[in-house]
C-alpha positions as CSV (number, residue, x, y, z in Angstrom):
1,M,-26.4,-6.8,-3.0
2,G,-26.8,-2.9,-3.9
3,Y,-24.5,-1.4,-6.1
4,K,-22.0,-0.2,-3.3
5,E,-21.7,-3.5,-2.0
6,I,-20.4,-5.1,-6.0
7,L,-18.2,-1.5,-6.5
8,S,-17.0,-3.0,-3.0
9,A,-16.5,-6.8,-4.3
10,V,-15.0,-5.3,-7.5
11,A,-12.4,-3.5,-5.3
12,I,-11.8,-7.2,-3.3
13,I,-11.4,-9.1,-6.8
14,L,-9.1,-6.4,-7.9
15,T,-7.1,-6.7,-4.3
16,L,-6.6,-10.4,-5.1
17,V,-6.2,-10.1,-9.0
18,A,-3.0,-7.8,-8.1
19,F,-1.8,-9.9,-5.0
20,L,-2.0,-13.4,-6.2
21,P,0.6,-12.9,-8.9
22,Y,2.5,-10.5,-6.8
23,I,2.5,-13.1,-4.2
24,R,3.9,-16.0,-6.5
25,S,6.6,-14.0,-8.1
26,I,8.1,-13.0,-4.2
27,I,7.7,-16.8,-4.0
28,D,10.0,-17.5,-7.4
29,G,12.2,-15.0,-6.1
30,T,11.9,-12.6,-9.3
31,T,10.2,-9.6,-7.0
32,K,12.0,-8.9,-3.8
33,P,9.7,-6.4,-1.9
34,H,11.2,-4.7,1.1
35,V,10.0,-6.2,4.2
36,F,9.8,-3.4,6.3
37,S,7.4,-1.4,3.4
38,W,4.5,-4.0,4.2
39,V,5.1,-4.0,7.7
40,I,4.6,-0.7,7.8
41,W,1.5,-0.8,5.0
42,S,-0.3,-3.5,6.5
43,S,-0.6,-2.0,10.1
44,T,-1.3,1.5,8.7
45,T,-3.9,0.0,5.4
46,F,-5.2,-2.2,8.9
47,I,-6.1,0.7,11.4
48,V,-7.4,3.3,8.7
49,F,-10.0,0.5,7.6
50,L,-11.4,0.4,11.5
51,A,-11.2,4.2,11.2
52,Q,-13.2,4.4,7.7
53,L,-15.5,2.0,9.5
54,S,-16.6,4.0,12.3
55,D,-16.9,6.9,10.4
56,H,-20.0,4.9,8.4
57,G,-17.4,4.0,5.3
58,G,-19.3,1.4,5.1
59,A,-18.8,-1.5,1.9
60,G,-16.2,0.9,1.0
61,A,-14.1,-0.1,3.8
62,W,-13.9,-3.8,3.3
63,P,-11.1,-3.5,0.5
64,L,-9.0,-1.8,3.0
65,G,-9.6,-4.7,5.6
66,V,-9.0,-7.5,2.9
67,S,-5.4,-5.4,2.2
68,S,-4.2,-5.5,5.5
69,V,-4.6,-9.1,6.0
70,I,-2.8,-9.9,2.9
71,S,-0.1,-6.8,3.1
72,M,1.0,-8.5,6.6
73,Y,1.4,-11.7,4.8
74,V,3.3,-10.3,2.3
75,A,5.4,-8.8,4.8
76,I,5.8,-12.0,6.8
77,L,7.0,-14.0,3.3
78,A,9.5,-11.1,2.2
79,Y,11.5,-11.7,5.5
80,T,11.2,-15.8,5.0
81,K,12.5,-15.3,1.4
82,K,14.9,-13.0,2.7
83,S,14.1,-9.8,0.4
84,D,15.2,-6.7,1.2
85,I,15.2,-6.8,5.1
86,T,17.7,-3.6,5.2
87,I,16.4,-1.8,8.0
88,T,17.4,1.8,8.4
89,R,16.3,4.2,11.6
90,L,13.9,5.9,9.6
91,D,11.7,2.9,8.8
92,W,11.8,2.1,12.4
93,F,10.3,5.6,12.9
94,F,7.8,5.4,10.4
95,L,6.6,2.2,12.4
96,V,6.7,3.6,15.8
97,V,4.7,6.1,14.3
98,A,1.9,4.3,12.7
99,L,1.6,2.5,16.1
100,G,1.3,5.2,18.2
101,A,-1.4,6.3,15.9
102,L,-4.1,4.0,18.1
103,P,-3.3,5.3,21.3
104,V,-4.0,8.8,19.8
105,W,-7.3,7.7,18.5
106,Y,-8.1,6.1,21.8
107,F,-7.2,9.4,23.4
108,T,-8.6,11.8,20.9
109,S,-11.5,9.8,19.7
110,D,-10.8,11.6,16.4
111,P,-10.3,9.2,13.4
112,L,-9.8,11.9,11.1
113,L,-6.8,12.7,13.2
114,V,-5.5,9.0,12.9
115,V,-6.0,9.0,8.9
116,V,-4.1,12.0,8.6
117,I,-1.1,10.5,10.6
118,L,-1.3,7.2,9.1
119,T,-1.6,8.6,5.4
120,T,1.5,10.5,5.8
121,V,3.0,7.4,7.9
122,D,2.4,5.3,4.8
123,V,3.3,7.7,1.8
124,L,6.5,8.3,3.9
125,G,6.5,4.1,4.3
126,F,6.6,4.3,0.7
127,G,10.4,5.6,1.3
128,P,11.9,1.9,1.4
129,T,10.5,0.7,-1.9
130,F,11.1,3.7,-3.8
131,R,14.9,3.9,-2.7
132,K,15.2,0.1,-3.5
133,A,13.4,0.3,-6.6
134,Y,15.5,3.1,-7.9
135,R,18.7,1.1,-7.3
136,R,17.1,-2.0,-8.7
137,P,14.0,-1.0,-10.8
138,F,13.7,-4.2,-12.5
139,E,12.8,-6.2,-8.9
140,E,9.2,-4.5,-8.6
141,Q,6.4,-6.1,-10.3
142,L,4.5,-2.9,-12.3
143,R,1.3,-4.6,-12.7
144,F,0.7,-5.0,-8.6
145,F,0.9,-1.6,-8.4
146,A,-1.4,-0.5,-11.0
147,V,-3.7,-2.9,-10.4
148,M,-4.2,-1.6,-6.7
149,A,-3.7,2.0,-7.6
150,T,-6.7,1.2,-10.3
151,R,-8.7,-0.8,-7.3
152,E,-8.7,2.3,-4.9
153,V,-11.4,3.8,-7.5
154,F,-13.6,1.4,-7.1
155,A,-12.9,1.3,-3.0
156,V,-13.5,5.0,-3.0
157,S,-17.0,4.8,-5.0
158,A,-18.2,1.9,-2.9
159,L,-18.1,4.3,0.2
160,E,-21.2,4.9,1.7
161,N,-19.9,8.1,3.2
162,Y,-17.5,10.7,1.7
163,S,-15.2,12.4,4.0
164,L,-11.8,13.5,4.8
165,T,-11.7,10.5,7.3
166,T,-13.0,8.2,4.6
167,L,-11.2,9.6,1.4
168,L,-7.7,10.9,2.3
169,F,-5.7,7.8,2.6
170,P,-7.6,5.8,-0.8
171,V,-7.1,9.0,-2.6
172,L,-3.4,9.6,-1.9
173,M,-2.2,6.1,-1.6
174,S,-3.2,6.1,-5.3
175,A,-1.5,9.0,-6.5
176,T,1.5,8.3,-4.7
177,T,1.3,4.8,-6.7
178,W,1.4,6.3,-9.9
179,I,4.4,8.5,-8.7
180,F,6.0,5.2,-8.0
181,I,5.2,3.5,-11.3
182,T,6.0,6.7,-13.5
183,M,9.6,6.8,-11.3
184,V,10.1,2.8,-11.9
185,L,9.3,3.1,-15.6
186,Y,11.5,5.9,-16.3
187,R,14.8,4.3,-14.2
188,R,13.9,1.2,-16.5
189,K,14.3,2.9,-19.2
190,H,17.2,5.0,-18.2
191,I,18.8,1.7,-17.3
192,I,18.3,0.0,-20.6
193,N,19.7,3.1,-22.5
194,E,22.9,3.2,-20.5
195,R,23.2,-0.7,-21.2
196,Q,22.5,0.2,-25.3
197,A,25.1,3.1,-24.9
198,D,27.6,1.0,-23.6
199,D,27.0,-1.8,-26.2
């Protein structure tokens, strides 16, 4: 096993380390993810995984493949546990654009164009989760997001071909995730301060 495969294995292990307690917290009812965000993320992640493979991303693409499968399970779990299932027209728009990327790839044979579309959709698809977490910041498990953002470092390092096609998605998603974490921490602190002021 080469060092790229080892880095990929570390990224996959981090994926599991992040997801297992997150899934457990959904089952326990302490975490209430937005179902549509997870449907969008699972769809876009899987298609980007295929695009990375087509651009010779190699072992570095494997963590995205694993994430896409687990993300779909989280979406199903969020729906069955009646988490946040409020769906707006904008949510539907994100999903349609995400699924529409496949025919774009088929007709253009350009994986970079697909990755640009899907990265944009994935970042915008964070919208429902940002909206929910801003109102109810204590319903999100930040450790999950921190581990997933850290995982991207190993996944990027494991890529066998560095190009805009293979790098754009993991780098921008990691940055967006850190912005999300910062926002939630700020909101939690703000709410705690408000409660203390009321007391």
